[in-house]
N, C-alpha and C positions, 0 to 999 in steps of 0.2 A: 614734783609729787603728782602721781596720776590720781584720778578720782577712785574712791573707794566703792566697791560693790556692794557693801552693807547697807548703804542708804536705799538700795533697791530692793532690799529683802523685807517682806512684811514683818511688822512687830512680832506677831505671834510666833512667826518661824525663829526669829532671834531668840524669843523667850524659850521656845522649845529647845534651842541649842544651848541655853544656859543650863536648863534642867538636864539635857542629855550629858553636857559635860560634867555636871555635879554627880550624876550617876557613875559615868566612867571613872572619875577621880576618887570614888569612894565615899563621898559626903553623904550619899544615900545608897545603902546596900540593899540587895534584894531582900525584899519583905519589909523595908522601911516604909513609914509613912512620909508622903511628901507634905510640905506646908499646906495650908488650906489656901484656896484660890484668892481669898481676900488678903491673907498674910503675905503671899508671894507678891500680889499686886502692890501692897503698901510698900514692901521691902525695895520693889524695882520701880516704883513710881509708874506703874501700868494701870490701865483700865482692867477691872475685874473680868470683864467679858473677853478681853483679849487674852488674859491669862487662861480663863477657862477653854479658849480655842486652843491654846498651847498644849494644855493638859489633855484635851480631847485628841489632839494629833498624837500625843505619846501613847494613849489608849488605843487609837485605831491602829497604830503600828504594833501593838502588843507588848509595850515596855512597861505600862502601868495598868493596874486594874482598880476598879472601884468596890468599895464595901459600902454598901448603902448605909447611910447615916453615920458612917465613921470616917471615910475619906479616901484618898488615892494612895496605893502603895506600889513600890517597884516590884514588877513581876519577877517570878522565878525565871531565871535563864536570861533576863533582860540585858545584863552587863555584856555577856558574849554576844547576843544578837545585835546589841547596839553597837558594840565595837565593830563587828563585821560590816554593818551598815555604813558607819562612819568611815571606816578604812576604804570602802568601796567609793562613797562620795568624795573623799579626798583624791583618790587616785584617778578617778574618771572627770571630776569637775574642777576641784582646787588645784591640784598639781599642774595640769596642763597650763593654766592661767599664770601660776606661780613661775614655772619654767620659763614661759614666754616673757615675763617681766625681768627674770634674771638675765635672759639673753639680751633684751632691750637695753638694760643697764650695763651689759658688758662685764658681768660679774663672773669670775672663774668659780665653777662649783667646788674645786679643791680648796679655794679661798675661804668658802662657807664651812666646809668640813673642818678645816684648820682652826676657824674661829670657835667652832663648837667644841673642839678638842682642848683648847686653851683655858 
């Protein structure tokens, strides 16, 4: 087994990824309110300041918006923009490493497709 890259990823980026995945999977639709920083931190055993940084990263990218005194909400158009950003990240950063790993292990890509189809 080769070492995982996830250990090198800052916690706030991993938490941002969890939130992004939840938005892409439809658990939070456009216009939906996200859990409070404290609630999300408690659910994931994280420091509230770290969660706040993850929320801020999503806000900086325009995927969530703040309503003062109310909370954070998924921004309009966030799902499509987020999907495009995640696709680009996958194709330029994740896939090349994954492909290299597949080649190192001598896995035939046709075998992978066949396993998925079964």
